[in-house]
N, C-alpha and C positions, 0 to 999 in steps of 0.2 A: 508554275509555267517557267520555262527557262528563258530569261531575258536575252540570251545570245541568239535566240531565233526570232526576235521581234525588231522591227525598225526602231531607231532612236528618234525618229521624227516622221510624221506624215503630213503632206500638204494635199488637201482635197479641194476640188472644184467640180460641181456637177457629178458625173459618173466617173470622173478620173481621180486616181490617187497616185501621187508620187511619193514613194517611201525612201527614206535615207537610212542606209545601213552602215555600221562601223565595224571594222575588222582590225585586229591587231596582227601584224606580221613581224617576223623576226628575220633579220638580214645581217650577217656577220656580227651576231651578238647584240645587235640593237633592235629595240622594239619600236615599231612605227604604227601609227594609226592611219588607216585608209578609209575614206568614206566613199560609198557608191550609192547609186539611186536605181530604183526599179519603177515601172510605170504599169499601172493596172486600170483597166476599164471594165466596169461591171454593167450588166444588163440583165433584164428578166427575159427568159425565153417564152414561147407560147404557152408552156405549161406553168408559167409563174415561178420557175426555178431560177436562182441566180447563177449566172455564168460570167466567165472572163473572156475578153477578146483582145486581139492585138489590132483590130481594125479601127482606124480613126478617121473621122470625117473633117471637113474643113473647120467646122466650129470646135471640134475637139483639139485640133492643132493650135488654134488660138488659145484655148484654155491651157493646153500643155506648155505653150511658151511662157505664160504667166506663172504656172507652177514651177517650171524649170528655173526661171529667173529668181523666184522667191527661194527655191532650194539652194541654188548657187550662192546667193547672198548669205543665206543662214549657214551654209557649210563653211564659207570664208570667215564669217564672224566666229563660228565655233572653232576654227582652226586658230584664230588669234586669242581666243579666250576658252580654252577646253574645259575649264572647271565650272563654267556656267551650266546650270541644269538644262536638260532638253525638255522641250514642251511636246506633248503627244501629237498635236495637230494644229493647223492654222486654216 
């Protein structure tokens, strides 16, 4: 499996996952690391199949705020200490 297609860290709470991605960009001969985040909410449909949705309810928003704060702190610490190994999830 190609690691470049996988997040470097995932934060989970309930049905929500916030994944952190790392990309290298080149500008004027300089390489820079940029980190971004994606949000995924999983649920089972009436047939029992797993699906993704972008619909968030009030309790999802509270969980998302906790995940976003954890991810932001982790991304800042990672920027300060980039050689520290990434953990898969919290």
